[in-house]
Residue frames as qw, qx, qy, qz and C-alpha x, y, z in Angstrom:
[[0.286, -0.919, -0.240, -0.125, 140.99, 1.66, 163.95],
 [0.465, 0.401, -0.329, 0.717, 143.68, 4.16, 164.87],
 [0.483, -0.638, -0.486, 0.352, 143.87, 5.03, 168.54],
 [0.025, 0.970, 0.002, 0.243, 144.00, 8.71, 169.47],
 [0.505, 0.484, -0.479, 0.530, 147.54, 9.76, 170.41],
 [0.295, -0.540, 0.422, -0.666, 146.47, 10.76, 173.93],
 [0.925, -0.198, -0.008, -0.324, 145.23, 7.18, 174.48],
 [0.761, 0.383, -0.491, 0.183, 148.59, 5.48, 173.82],
 [0.088, 0.482, -0.662, 0.567, 150.23, 6.22, 177.22],
 [0.644, -0.247, 0.385, -0.613, 147.29, 4.55, 178.98],
 [0.818, 0.190, -0.474, -0.264, 147.59, 1.20, 177.16],
 [0.416, 0.226, -0.809, 0.350, 150.02, -0.39, 179.68],
 [0.240, -0.046, 0.615, -0.750, 147.61, 0.50, 182.49],
 [0.683, 0.139, -0.003, -0.718, 144.41, -0.30, 180.60],
 [0.610, 0.229, -0.718, -0.245, 145.34, -3.76, 179.29],
 [0.200, 0.014, -0.907, 0.371, 145.57, -5.54, 182.67],
 [0.366, 0.179, 0.438, -0.801, 142.32, -3.85, 183.73],
 [0.654, 0.264, -0.311, -0.637, 140.63, -4.99, 180.53],
 [0.479, 0.157, -0.863, -0.029, 141.86, -8.57, 180.97],
 [0.025, 0.068, 0.800, -0.596, 140.59, -8.67, 184.56],
 [0.498, 0.250, 0.176, -0.811, 137.22, -7.23, 183.50],
 [0.653, 0.264, -0.517, -0.486, 136.82, -9.66, 180.58],
 [0.330, 0.122, -0.920, 0.174, 137.91, -12.68, 182.65],
 [0.244, 0.113, 0.645, -0.715, 135.33, -11.83, 185.33],
 [0.633, 0.299, 0.001, -0.714, 132.57, -11.69, 182.73],
 [0.558, 0.267, -0.740, -0.263, 133.69, -14.87, 180.99],
 [0.103, 0.041, -0.918, 0.381, 133.62, -16.79, 184.31],
 [0.416, 0.224, 0.456, -0.754, 130.11, -15.50, 185.05],
 [0.657, 0.341, -0.294, -0.604, 128.83, -16.43, 181.58],
 [0.440, 0.237, -0.864, -0.066, 130.41, -19.90, 181.71],
 [0.033, 0.067, 0.860, -0.505, 128.73, -20.55, 185.07],
 [0.363, 0.404, 0.489, -0.683, 125.33, -19.01, 184.29],
 [0.410, 0.422, -0.390, -0.708, 125.01, -19.25, 180.52],
 [0.866, 0.182, 0.399, -0.243, 123.44, -21.95, 178.37],
 [0.495, -0.180, 0.687, 0.501, 125.18, -24.14, 175.79],
 [0.262, 0.300, -0.452, -0.798, 124.72, -23.57, 172.10],
 [0.810, 0.267, 0.316, -0.415, 121.70, -25.15, 170.42],
 [0.749, 0.090, 0.568, 0.328, 122.41, -27.72, 167.69],
 [0.474, 0.805, 0.255, 0.249, 121.80, -25.03, 165.03],
 [0.126, -0.963, 0.239, -0.013, 124.14, -22.57, 166.81],
 [0.683, -0.422, 0.544, 0.242, 126.76, -25.31, 167.17],
 [0.722, 0.430, 0.447, 0.307, 126.56, -25.97, 163.44],
 [0.250, 0.945, 0.025, 0.207, 127.17, -22.29, 162.72],
 [0.426, -0.822, 0.371, 0.072, 130.02, -22.11, 165.24],
 [0.767, -0.131, 0.543, 0.317, 131.77, -25.08, 163.66],
 [0.597, 0.665, 0.343, 0.289, 131.25, -23.59, 160.19],
 [0.115, 0.964, -0.100, 0.219, 132.92, -20.31, 161.19],
 [0.573, 0.482, -0.529, 0.400, 135.87, -22.08, 162.81],
 [0.526, -0.630, 0.360, -0.445, 135.11, -22.32, 166.54],
 [0.348, 0.377, -0.854, 0.082, 137.44, -25.10, 167.74],
 [0.161, -0.148, -0.908, 0.357, 135.55, -26.19, 170.87],
 [0.346, -0.364, -0.296, -0.812, 131.94, -25.17, 170.34],
 [0.642, -0.433, -0.633, -0.017, 130.87, -27.43, 173.22],
 [0.450, -0.249, -0.424, 0.746, 132.56, -24.97, 175.62],
 [0.033, -0.279, -0.161, -0.946, 130.63, -21.93, 174.40],
 [0.102, -0.567, -0.742, 0.342, 127.93, -20.52, 176.67],
 [0.000, -0.480, -0.298, -0.825, 125.45, -17.71, 176.00],
 [0.177, -0.478, -0.632, 0.584, 123.99, -15.45, 178.67],
 [0.041, 0.684, 0.441, 0.580, 121.14, -13.12, 177.77],
 [0.283, -0.393, -0.410, 0.773, 121.14, -9.79, 179.61],
 [0.160, 0.879, 0.429, -0.133, 119.20, -6.56, 179.48],
 [0.135, 0.972, -0.181, -0.062, 122.32, -4.45, 178.86],
 [0.742, 0.426, -0.354, 0.377, 125.93, -4.73, 177.82],
 [0.682, -0.571, -0.214, 0.404, 128.31, -4.76, 180.80],
 [0.103, 0.976, -0.133, 0.140, 130.00, -1.41, 181.36],
 [0.705, 0.295, -0.426, 0.485, 133.80, -1.66, 181.48],
 [0.515, -0.845, 0.052, -0.137, 135.21, -1.13, 184.95],
 [0.217, -0.605, -0.413, 0.645, 136.95, 0.51, 186.72],
 [0.231, 0.879, 0.228, -0.350, 136.08, 4.07, 185.67],
 [0.107, -0.644, 0.516, 0.555, 139.36, 4.59, 183.80],
 [0.272, 0.028, 0.891, 0.364, 138.68, 1.60, 181.57],
 [0.282, 0.692, 0.650, -0.135, 135.09, 2.75, 181.03],
 [0.101, 0.865, -0.041, -0.490, 136.23, 6.22, 179.98],
 [0.139, -0.461, 0.702, 0.524, 138.86, 4.85, 177.59],
 [0.326, 0.275, 0.888, 0.172, 136.37, 2.39, 176.09],
 [0.272, 0.816, 0.432, -0.270, 133.91, 5.22, 175.42],
 [0.018, -0.767, 0.306, 0.564, 136.64, 7.34, 173.80],
 [0.024, -0.309, 0.815, 0.490, 137.40, 4.64, 171.24],
 [0.726, 0.113, -0.081, -0.673, 133.74, 3.54, 170.96],
 [0.046, -0.273, 0.961, -0.025, 134.71, 0.00, 172.02],
 [0.034, 0.390, 0.920, 0.003, 131.16, -1.13, 172.66],
 [0.174, -0.161, -0.186, -0.954, 128.55, 1.14, 171.18],
 [0.472, 0.090, 0.510, -0.713, 124.99, 1.40, 172.39],
 [0.763, 0.314, -0.187, -0.533, 123.86, -0.44, 169.26],
 [0.175, 0.364, -0.915, 0.003, 125.98, -3.54, 170.00],
 [0.822, -0.172, -0.280, -0.466, 123.95, -6.74, 170.18],
 [0.940, -0.332, -0.039, 0.064, 126.54, -8.73, 172.10],
 [0.069, 0.808, -0.572, 0.119, 130.11, -9.18, 173.18],
 [0.941, 0.020, -0.333, 0.059, 132.33, -12.24, 173.48],
 [0.305, -0.753, 0.545, -0.208, 134.59, -13.02, 176.42],
 [0.185, -0.319, 0.929, 0.036, 136.57, -16.12, 175.52],
 [0.109, -0.207, -0.937, -0.259, 133.95, -18.88, 175.31],
 [0.044, 0.574, 0.655, -0.490, 131.31, -16.65, 176.92],
 [0.069, 0.343, 0.455, 0.819, 128.89, -14.69, 174.78]]
């Protein structure tokens, strides 16, 4: 995916915001999520997950909207998470 030229100057500002946002969601999922089932663990190992025992899954009604507003706007511009997305991974949190 090629980023639009007008997006490039915002990368140094957006990256720390994105890391903070993703870290917040990973912590929440790791605390509230459930471990993989044996079948899911088998799949994770097969696709190369190194520490499948650390993975947690949290079911939600909607994908989390990037925040703050600047990050949300930039994410929409590059279609980072579309409305048809079934999930997103934050480190070991799904």
